[in-house]
C-alpha angles and dihedrals in degrees: 000000000000092000091054092048092049092063087215095301121125085201087076089063090053092052091042090060090050090047094051092048091049096045100032095122094052099043117100127187093234094061099023097119093046094050096053121098110272093232143316090295092062090047091053092045091052093050096046092045090053091049091048092050093048093048093050103037104030102031104026094234112154121244091241091060091050091053090046088057092051091047090050092049091051096055102035114107092201132036111282117248110243090237088059090047088053090054091050094049099034106023097167095056129065102178143119087249092059091049091049091049091051092048090051092051094047092050088072091067099030092129089062100031107025123189114225127167091356094304134108110237131193108230096218140006089242089070091061090042090052091051096048114020121073092181091068103040106007128229117336140158097265101051107142133208111230094205090064090052093049091050093048095047090046091055093046092049091048089050091050090050091050090050091051091049091049090054090050096246 
């Protein structure tokens, strides 16, 4: 049963351990197999739904900005610097407060999108595949358009270049 649910990804086992620790008090042997995540897709959906809800309800970040972040993550070839993530989520502010707010939000999904060396990483290629490729995981709520991500990152990079030129760098 667990092998089938894992869809061949050891990453499922990692998230399964986190899930069992989090839900230990509500898991019962009689319904154990039914209460487990159906597969890695349901794990990803749960994490991204939680991130979306926290951004919107607790931090007042608009849904469009959340999807812009996901589009940017999908097309970036390298981990995104947290300062860039702040500009995607909170474009009108460029402050320490905005960065702190973004770090607090991202900490809720740090097992899926860890921050290392000041950059937002994607834990596994299957996360990007899940966000972009319907042939692997089918239609789901968080399917992203890569062209939007390319356009957004292009604009942000051009803005950064203009800022550097303005400072004489």
